[in-house]
C-alpha positions as CSV (number, residue, x, y, z in Angstrom):
1,X,60.4,94.0,10.9
2,X,62.1,96.8,9.1
3,X,65.3,97.1,7.0
4,X,68.2,98.9,8.7
5,X,69.5,100.4,5.4
6,X,68.4,101.1,1.9
7,X,71.0,98.5,0.9
8,X,69.1,95.6,2.6
9,X,69.0,93.6,-0.7
10,X,72.8,93.2,-0.7
11,X,73.4,93.3,3.0
12,X,74.1,90.2,5.1
13,X,70.7,89.0,6.3
14,X,71.4,89.3,10.0
15,X,72.5,92.9,9.5
16,X,69.7,93.8,7.0
17,X,66.8,94.0,9.5
18,X,66.0,95.3,13.0
19,X,66.4,91.9,14.7
20,X,67.8,93.5,17.9
21,X,64.6,95.6,18.3
22,X,62.4,92.6,17.6
23,X,64.2,90.6,20.4
24,X,64.0,93.6,22.7
25,X,60.2,93.7,22.1
26,X,60.0,90.0,22.7
27,X,61.8,90.4,26.0
28,X,59.5,93.2,27.0
29,X,56.3,91.2,26.2
30,X,57.6,88.2,28.0
31,X,58.3,90.2,31.2
32,X,55.0,92.1,30.9
33,X,53.0,88.9,30.6
34,X,55.1,86.8,32.9
35,X,55.8,84.4,30.2
36,X,59.1,82.4,30.1
37,X,60.0,82.3,26.4
38,X,61.5,78.9,25.6
39,X,64.6,78.5,23.4
40,X,63.1,78.4,19.9
41,X,64.3,78.2,16.3
42,X,62.5,79.5,13.2
43,X,63.0,78.7,9.6
44,X,63.7,81.6,7.2
45,X,63.6,81.7,3.4
46,X,65.4,84.6,1.7
47,X,64.9,85.3,-2.0
48,X,67.5,87.7,-3.4
49,X,67.0,88.9,-6.9
50,X,67.8,91.3,-9.6
51,X,64.8,92.1,-11.8
52,X,65.1,92.4,-15.5
53,X,64.2,95.9,-16.9
54,X,61.7,94.3,-19.2
55,X,59.9,92.4,-16.5
56,X,56.2,93.2,-16.3
57,X,55.8,94.1,-12.6
58,X,52.0,93.5,-12.6
59,X,52.6,89.9,-13.7
60,X,55.3,89.6,-11.0
61,X,52.8,91.0,-8.4
62,X,50.2,88.5,-9.4
63,X,52.6,85.6,-9.1
64,X,53.7,86.9,-5.7
65,X,50.1,87.4,-4.4
66,X,49.1,83.8,-5.4
67,X,52.2,82.3,-3.7
68,X,51.6,84.5,-0.6
69,X,47.9,83.3,-0.2
70,X,49.1,79.7,-0.4
71,X,51.7,80.3,2.2
72,X,49.2,81.9,4.6
73,X,46.6,79.2,4.0
74,X,49.2,76.4,4.6
75,X,49.8,77.7,8.1
76,X,52.9,78.5,10.0
77,X,54.0,81.7,8.1
78,X,54.9,84.2,10.8
79,X,56.1,87.1,8.6
80,X,56.4,87.8,4.9
81,X,58.4,90.8,3.8
82,X,59.0,92.1,0.3
83,X,61.1,95.2,-0.5
84,X,61.3,97.5,-3.5
85,X,63.9,97.0,-6.1
86,X,66.9,99.4,-5.8
87,X,68.2,101.5,-8.7
88,X,70.0,98.4,-10.1
89,X,66.9,96.2,-9.7
90,X,68.1,94.3,-6.7
91,X,65.7,93.3,-4.1
92,X,65.0,90.9,-1.2
93,X,61.9,89.0,-0.1
94,X,61.8,86.9,3.0
95,X,59.5,84.6,4.9
96,X,59.8,83.7,8.5
97,X,58.2,80.3,9.4
98,X,57.5,78.5,12.6
99,X,59.6,75.6,11.2
100,X,60.8,73.9,8.0
101,X,57.8,71.6,7.8
102,X,55.4,74.6,7.6
103,X,57.6,76.2,4.9
104,X,57.6,73.1,2.8
105,X,53.8,72.8,3.1
106,X,53.2,76.5,2.4
107,X,55.4,76.4,-0.6
108,X,54.1,73.2,-2.2
109,X,51.1,74.7,-4.0
110,X,50.4,75.6,-7.7
111,X,51.1,79.3,-7.1
112,X,54.6,78.6,-5.8
113,X,55.3,76.2,-8.6
114,X,54.1,78.7,-11.2
115,X,56.3,81.4,-9.7
116,X,59.3,79.3,-9.6
117,X,58.9,78.3,-13.3
118,X,58.8,82.0,-14.2
119,X,61.8,83.0,-12.2
120,X,64.3,82.5,-15.0
121,X,62.4,84.8,-17.3
122,X,61.8,87.6,-14.8
123,X,65.1,88.0,-13.2
124,X,68.7,88.6,-14.3
125,X,69.8,86.7,-11.2
126,X,68.3,85.1,-8.2
127,X,69.4,83.2,-5.1
128,X,67.4,81.4,-2.3
129,X,68.9,81.2,1.2
130,X,67.7,78.9,3.9
131,X,68.4,80.2,7.4
132,X,67.8,79.3,11.1
133,X,66.8,82.1,13.4
134,X,67.6,80.8,16.9
135,X,66.4,82.6,20.1
136,X,67.6,81.4,23.5
137,X,65.5,80.9,26.6
138,X,63.8,84.2,27.8
139,X,64.9,85.8,24.5
140,X,68.3,86.5,26.0
141,X,70.3,86.1,22.8
142,X,69.7,85.4,19.2
143,X,71.6,84.3,16.0
144,X,70.9,83.8,12.4
145,X,72.9,81.2,10.6
146,X,72.7,78.9,7.5
147,X,70.1,76.1,7.9
148,X,71.6,72.6,7.8
149,X,69.5,69.5,7.9
C-alpha cells in the first residue's frame, strides 16, 4: 500500500493509494495458486488530521504506538499506514480491518481511549471516516465507499 501523490492527506481516499495495483497483485496471486477469491468487504478507518505546530511528536508517537499494539493484539488488523505531515501539518492514517467487529475490538483498549482523549489538544482539526472496501469475486472489480450500518 503506497500513496499515489504527496497530497494523499487531502485526496479522496480511493484516489490516495495504489488500490488498482493491490487488486492486480491479488488477481495474480489468485491465479498462481488456483484460488477463487470470494466477494469480500473490508472495513477501513481513515483518520485525517492537521497537527498543531506546538504538538510534541514524541508524545504523539507514543500514543500511536500503544494504540497500534492494541489493534494488532485484538486481531483482524490487515494493514496500518501512517504518513508524514505535509508543510501545513496535514496527514492521514488508516487501518484496513477484516471487518467492523474486529475494528471495534481492536480500538476498545486503554491505548485508543487515551489517544482519543488527547486528540483535541494535539490537532488543529481532525476527522474520522468509516469506509467499505469491496472486492468482487475473483478480484475482478473493487470499490471504496462510505460505510453504512
